[in-house]
mmCIF file of the C-alpha atoms, coordinates in Angstrom:
data_MODEL
# 
_entry.id   MODEL 
# 
loop_
_atom_site.group_PDB 
_atom_site.id 
_atom_site.type_symbol 
_atom_site.label_atom_id 
_atom_site.label_alt_id 
_atom_site.label_comp_id 
_atom_site.label_asym_id 
_atom_site.label_entity_id 
_atom_site.label_seq_id 
_atom_site.pdbx_PDB_ins_code 
_atom_site.Cartn_x 
_atom_site.Cartn_y 
_atom_site.Cartn_z 
_atom_site.occupancy 
_atom_site.B_iso_or_equiv 
_atom_site.pdbx_formal_charge 
_atom_site.auth_seq_id 
_atom_site.auth_comp_id 
_atom_site.auth_asym_id 
_atom_site.auth_atom_id 
_atom_site.pdbx_PDB_model_num 
ATOM 1   C CA . MET A 1 1   ? 13.419 -32.588 14.876  1.00 0.00 ? 1   MET A CA 1 
ATOM 2   C CA . LYS A 1 2   ? 11.369 -29.556 13.866  1.00 0.00 ? 2   LYS A CA 1 
ATOM 3   C CA . THR A 1 3   ? 12.655 -26.054 14.347  1.00 0.00 ? 3   THR A CA 1 
ATOM 4   C CA . GLU A 1 4   ? 10.164 -23.754 15.951  1.00 0.00 ? 4   GLU A CA 1 
ATOM 5   C CA . ARG A 1 5   ? 9.861  -20.241 14.614  1.00 0.00 ? 5   ARG A CA 1 
ATOM 6   C CA . PRO A 1 6   ? 8.206  -17.448 16.536  1.00 0.00 ? 6   PRO A CA 1 
ATOM 7   C CA . ILE A 1 7   ? 4.844  -16.279 15.299  1.00 0.00 ? 7   ILE A CA 1 
ATOM 8   C CA . VAL A 1 8   ? 5.261  -12.824 13.796  1.00 0.00 ? 8   VAL A CA 1 
ATOM 9   C CA . SER A 1 9   ? 2.414  -10.623 12.692  1.00 0.00 ? 9   SER A CA 1 
ATOM 10  C CA . ASP A 1 10  ? 2.611  -8.126  9.826   1.00 0.00 ? 10  ASP A CA 1 
ATOM 11  C CA . GLU A 1 11  ? 1.957  -5.258  12.214  1.00 0.00 ? 11  GLU A CA 1 
ATOM 12  C CA . GLU A 1 12  ? 5.378  -5.682  13.789  1.00 0.00 ? 12  GLU A CA 1 
ATOM 13  C CA . HIS A 1 13  ? 7.221  -5.052  10.526  1.00 0.00 ? 13  HIS A CA 1 
ATOM 14  C CA . VAL A 1 14  ? 6.940  -1.438  9.452   1.00 0.00 ? 14  VAL A CA 1 
ATOM 15  C CA . VAL A 1 15  ? 9.091  0.289   6.874   1.00 0.00 ? 15  VAL A CA 1 
ATOM 16  C CA . LEU A 1 16  ? 10.001 3.818   7.899   1.00 0.00 ? 16  LEU A CA 1 
ATOM 17  C CA . LYS A 1 17  ? 11.148 6.387   5.387   1.00 0.00 ? 17  LYS A CA 1 
ATOM 18  C CA . PHE A 1 18  ? 13.870 8.640   6.719   1.00 0.00 ? 18  PHE A CA 1 
ATOM 19  C CA . ARG A 1 19  ? 14.326 12.096  5.306   1.00 0.00 ? 19  ARG A CA 1 
ATOM 20  C CA . PRO A 1 20  ? 16.860 14.848  5.928   1.00 0.00 ? 20  PRO A CA 1 
ATOM 21  C CA . ARG A 1 21  ? 16.001 17.204  8.774   1.00 0.00 ? 21  ARG A CA 1 
ATOM 22  C CA . THR A 1 22  ? 16.218 20.243  6.520   1.00 0.00 ? 22  THR A CA 1 
ATOM 23  C CA . SER A 1 23  ? 13.390 19.241  4.214   1.00 0.00 ? 23  SER A CA 1 
ATOM 24  C CA . ALA A 1 24  ? 9.835  19.768  5.408   1.00 0.00 ? 24  ALA A CA 1 
ATOM 25  C CA . HIS A 1 25  ? 8.370  17.214  2.965   1.00 0.00 ? 25  HIS A CA 1 
ATOM 26  C CA . PRO A 1 26  ? 9.679  13.860  1.821   1.00 0.00 ? 26  PRO A CA 1 
ATOM 27  C CA . PRO A 1 27  ? 11.342 13.890  -1.600  1.00 0.00 ? 27  PRO A CA 1 
ATOM 28  C CA . ALA A 1 28  ? 9.110  13.077  -4.572  1.00 0.00 ? 28  ALA A CA 1 
ATOM 29  C CA . ARG A 1 29  ? 9.500  9.745   -6.322  1.00 0.00 ? 29  ARG A CA 1 
ATOM 30  C CA . ARG A 1 30  ? 11.609 9.897   -9.470  1.00 0.00 ? 30  ARG A CA 1 
ATOM 31  C CA . ASP A 1 31  ? 9.900  7.091   -11.304 1.00 0.00 ? 31  ASP A CA 1 
ATOM 32  C CA . ASN A 1 32  ? 6.189  6.737   -11.946 1.00 0.00 ? 32  ASN A CA 1 
ATOM 33  C CA . ALA A 1 33  ? 6.168  3.038   -11.214 1.00 0.00 ? 33  ALA A CA 1 
ATOM 34  C CA . ALA A 1 34  ? 3.593  1.728   -8.811  1.00 0.00 ? 34  ALA A CA 1 
ATOM 35  C CA . PRO A 1 35  ? 4.945  1.275   -5.316  1.00 0.00 ? 35  PRO A CA 1 
ATOM 36  C CA . ALA A 1 36  ? 5.504  -2.241  -4.094  1.00 0.00 ? 36  ALA A CA 1 
ATOM 37  C CA . LYS A 1 37  ? 2.981  -3.793  -1.751  1.00 0.00 ? 37  LYS A CA 1 
ATOM 38  C CA . VAL A 1 38  ? 3.665  -2.355  1.684   1.00 0.00 ? 38  VAL A CA 1 
ATOM 39  C CA . ALA A 1 39  ? 1.898  -3.161  4.897   1.00 0.00 ? 39  ALA A CA 1 
ATOM 40  C CA . PRO A 1 40  ? -0.453 -0.388  5.980   1.00 0.00 ? 40  PRO A CA 1 
ATOM 41  C CA . MET A 1 41  ? 1.286  1.998   8.337   1.00 0.00 ? 41  MET A CA 1 
ATOM 42  C CA . LYS A 1 42  ? -0.182 3.089   11.607  1.00 0.00 ? 42  LYS A CA 1 
ATOM 43  C CA . ALA A 1 43  ? -0.586 6.778   12.191  1.00 0.00 ? 43  ALA A CA 1 
ATOM 44  C CA . GLN A 1 44  ? 2.671  7.977   13.716  1.00 0.00 ? 44  GLN A CA 1 
ATOM 45  C CA . PRO A 1 45  ? 3.107  11.243  15.601  1.00 0.00 ? 45  PRO A CA 1 
ATOM 46  C CA . ALA A 1 46  ? 5.058  13.950  13.820  1.00 0.00 ? 46  ALA A CA 1 
ATOM 47  C CA . ALA A 1 47  ? 8.775  13.786  14.462  1.00 0.00 ? 47  ALA A CA 1 
ATOM 48  C CA . ASN A 1 48  ? 9.836  16.369  17.009  1.00 0.00 ? 48  ASN A CA 1 
ATOM 49  C CA . ASP A 1 49  ? 13.225 17.962  17.096  1.00 0.00 ? 49  ASP A CA 1 
ATOM 50  C CA . LEU A 1 50  ? 15.423 17.835  20.169  1.00 0.00 ? 50  LEU A CA 1 
ATOM 51  C CA . SER A 1 51  ? 14.365 21.240  21.447  1.00 0.00 ? 51  SER A CA 1 
ATOM 52  C CA . ARG A 1 52  ? 12.063 19.673  24.003  1.00 0.00 ? 52  ARG A CA 1 
ATOM 53  C CA . TYR A 1 53  ? 15.125 18.160  25.727  1.00 0.00 ? 53  TYR A CA 1 
ATOM 54  C CA . GLU A 1 54  ? 17.059 21.419  25.904  1.00 0.00 ? 54  GLU A CA 1 
ATOM 55  C CA . GLN A 1 55  ? 17.298 23.201  29.217  1.00 0.00 ? 55  GLN A CA 1 
ATOM 56  C CA . PRO A 1 56  ? 17.277 26.974  29.417  1.00 0.00 ? 56  PRO A CA 1 
ATOM 57  C CA . ARG A 1 57  ? 20.631 28.457  30.384  1.00 0.00 ? 57  ARG A CA 1 
ATOM 58  C CA . ASP A 1 58  ? 20.450 30.847  33.291  1.00 0.00 ? 58  ASP A CA 1 
ATOM 59  C CA . GLU A 1 59  ? 24.138 31.706  33.252  1.00 0.00 ? 59  GLU A CA 1 
ATOM 60  C CA . ALA A 1 60  ? 26.809 32.034  30.589  1.00 0.00 ? 60  ALA A CA 1 
ATOM 61  C CA . ASP A 1 61  ? 29.125 29.182  29.670  1.00 0.00 ? 61  ASP A CA 1 
ATOM 62  C CA . GLU A 1 62  ? 32.186 29.206  31.907  1.00 0.00 ? 62  GLU A CA 1 
ATOM 63  C CA . PHE A 1 63  ? 35.060 28.571  29.499  1.00 0.00 ? 63  PHE A CA 1 
ATOM 64  C CA . ARG A 1 64  ? 37.752 29.084  32.126  1.00 0.00 ? 64  ARG A CA 1 
ATOM 65  C CA . HIS A 1 65  ? 36.156 26.605  34.533  1.00 0.00 ? 65  HIS A CA 1 
ATOM 66  C CA . ARG A 1 66  ? 35.922 23.955  31.804  1.00 0.00 ? 66  ARG A CA 1 
ATOM 67  C CA . MET A 1 67  ? 39.564 24.477  30.805  1.00 0.00 ? 67  MET A CA 1 
ATOM 68  C CA . LEU A 1 68  ? 40.730 24.175  34.424  1.00 0.00 ? 68  LEU A CA 1 
ATOM 69  C CA . ALA A 1 69  ? 38.729 20.974  34.789  1.00 0.00 ? 69  ALA A CA 1 
ATOM 70  C CA . ASN A 1 70  ? 40.308 19.629  31.580  1.00 0.00 ? 70  ASN A CA 1 
ATOM 71  C CA . VAL A 1 71  ? 43.827 20.499  32.794  1.00 0.00 ? 71  VAL A CA 1 
ATOM 72  C CA . ALA A 1 72  ? 43.137 18.837  36.153  1.00 0.00 ? 72  ALA A CA 1 
ATOM 73  C CA . ALA A 1 73  ? 41.823 15.712  34.418  1.00 0.00 ? 73  ALA A CA 1 
ATOM 74  C CA . PHE A 1 74  ? 44.876 15.621  32.143  1.00 0.00 ? 74  PHE A CA 1 
ATOM 75  C CA . ALA A 1 75  ? 47.270 16.026  35.105  1.00 0.00 ? 75  ALA A CA 1 
ATOM 76  C CA . PHE A 1 76  ? 45.486 13.235  36.974  1.00 0.00 ? 76  PHE A CA 1 
ATOM 77  C CA . THR A 1 77  ? 45.747 10.974  33.916  1.00 0.00 ? 77  THR A CA 1 
ATOM 78  C CA . VAL A 1 78  ? 49.475 11.697  33.508  1.00 0.00 ? 78  VAL A CA 1 
ATOM 79  C CA . ALA A 1 79  ? 50.096 11.039  37.220  1.00 0.00 ? 79  ALA A CA 1 
ATOM 80  C CA . LEU A 1 80  ? 48.126 7.801   37.092  1.00 0.00 ? 80  LEU A CA 1 
ATOM 81  C CA . THR A 1 81  ? 50.083 6.674   34.007  1.00 0.00 ? 81  THR A CA 1 
ATOM 82  C CA . ALA A 1 82  ? 53.429 7.510   35.644  1.00 0.00 ? 82  ALA A CA 1 
ATOM 83  C CA . ILE A 1 83  ? 52.488 5.583   38.785  1.00 0.00 ? 83  ILE A CA 1 
ATOM 84  C CA . GLY A 1 84  ? 51.432 2.613   36.643  1.00 0.00 ? 84  GLY A CA 1 
ATOM 85  C CA . ILE A 1 85  ? 54.737 2.603   34.750  1.00 0.00 ? 85  ILE A CA 1 
ATOM 86  C CA . TRP A 1 86  ? 56.735 2.906   37.997  1.00 0.00 ? 86  TRP A CA 1 
ATOM 87  C CA . LEU A 1 87  ? 54.749 0.041   39.507  1.00 0.00 ? 87  LEU A CA 1 
ATOM 88  C CA . ALA A 1 88  ? 55.311 -2.186  36.468  1.00 0.00 ? 88  ALA A CA 1 
ATOM 89  C CA . VAL A 1 89  ? 59.080 -1.525  36.506  1.00 0.00 ? 89  VAL A CA 1 
ATOM 90  C CA . SER A 1 90  ? 59.251 -2.175  40.259  1.00 0.00 ? 90  SER A CA 1 
ATOM 91  C CA . ILE A 1 91  ? 57.390 -5.461  39.940  1.00 0.00 ? 91  ILE A CA 1 
ATOM 92  C CA . ALA A 1 92  ? 59.651 -6.560  37.079  1.00 0.00 ? 92  ALA A CA 1 
ATOM 93  C CA . ASP A 1 93  ? 62.747 -5.715  39.156  1.00 0.00 ? 93  ASP A CA 1 
ATOM 94  C CA . LEU A 1 94  ? 61.409 -7.633  42.149  1.00 0.00 ? 94  LEU A CA 1 
ATOM 95  C CA . ARG A 1 95  ? 60.651 -10.604 39.922  1.00 0.00 ? 95  ARG A CA 1 
ATOM 96  C CA . LYS A 1 96  ? 64.229 -10.612 38.592  1.00 0.00 ? 96  LYS A CA 1 
ATOM 97  C CA . THR A 1 97  ? 65.583 -10.514 42.127  1.00 0.00 ? 97  THR A CA 1 
ATOM 98  C CA . GLN A 1 98  ? 63.267 -13.301 43.251  1.00 0.00 ? 98  GLN A CA 1 
ATOM 99  C CA . ASP A 1 99  ? 64.241 -15.489 40.282  1.00 0.00 ? 99  ASP A CA 1 
ATOM 100 C CA . CYS A 1 100 ? 67.903 -14.908 41.111  1.00 0.00 ? 100 CYS A CA 1 
ATOM 101 C CA . VAL A 1 101 ? 67.420 -15.923 44.746  1.00 0.00 ? 101 VAL A CA 1 
ATOM 102 C CA . LEU A 1 102 ? 65.389 -19.001 43.802  1.00 0.00 ? 102 LEU A CA 1 
ATOM 103 C CA . MET A 1 103 ? 68.243 -20.146 41.554  1.00 0.00 ? 103 MET A CA 1 
ATOM 104 C CA . GLY A 1 104 ? 70.510 -20.183 44.603  1.00 0.00 ? 104 GLY A CA 1 
ATOM 105 C CA . ARG A 1 105 ? 72.742 -17.283 43.652  1.00 0.00 ? 105 ARG A CA 1 
ATOM 106 C CA . ARG A 1 106 ? 74.126 -15.042 46.364  1.00 0.00 ? 106 ARG A CA 1 
ATOM 107 C CA . ASP A 1 107 ? 74.873 -11.840 44.431  1.00 0.00 ? 107 ASP A CA 1 
ATOM 108 C CA . CYS A 1 108 ? 71.239 -10.940 43.672  1.00 0.00 ? 108 CYS A CA 1 
ATOM 109 C CA . ALA A 1 109 ? 70.803 -7.766  45.708  1.00 0.00 ? 109 ALA A CA 1 
ATOM 110 C CA . ARG A 1 110 ? 72.093 -4.590  44.131  1.00 0.00 ? 110 ARG A CA 1 
ATOM 111 C CA . ILE A 1 111 ? 74.389 -2.685  46.392  1.00 0.00 ? 111 ILE A CA 1 
ATOM 112 C CA . SER A 1 112 ? 74.925 0.918   45.581  1.00 0.00 ? 112 SER A CA 1 
ATOM 113 C CA . VAL A 1 113 ? 78.432 2.095   46.272  1.00 0.00 ? 113 VAL A CA 1 
ATOM 114 C CA . THR A 1 114 ? 79.014 5.722   47.059  1.00 0.00 ? 114 THR A CA 1 
ATOM 115 C CA . PRO A 1 115 ? 82.514 7.077   46.729  1.00 0.00 ? 115 PRO A CA 1 
ATOM 116 C CA . GLN A 1 116 ? 84.031 8.145   50.011  1.00 0.00 ? 116 GLN A CA 1 
ATOM 117 C CA . GLY A 1 117 ? 86.476 10.929  50.014  1.00 0.00 ? 117 GLY A CA 1 
# 
């Protein structure tokens, strides 16, 4: 049985040279050797920085509001964790009681005794 491979043209494979953002020009080659055969590159638009995605700030950054939101999120996370732990312990206790009852024992329920005086 033959394996079918997709037809790929040379235009789909392009080697891009990445350079640091601080340098305006790509670094010069260190050796004088002839470059290897590379497919001709299409004209690519100049790389833009991310400034076109920035939004102008009309008001100052509200540090206090962010900190209050962080504290509220932390408190919610702690409460959710505590509820999860309580629920897990309760389910484990109910399972122990159910296993005890299913074994036919009669002393399964815990009775709390308060001293009378």
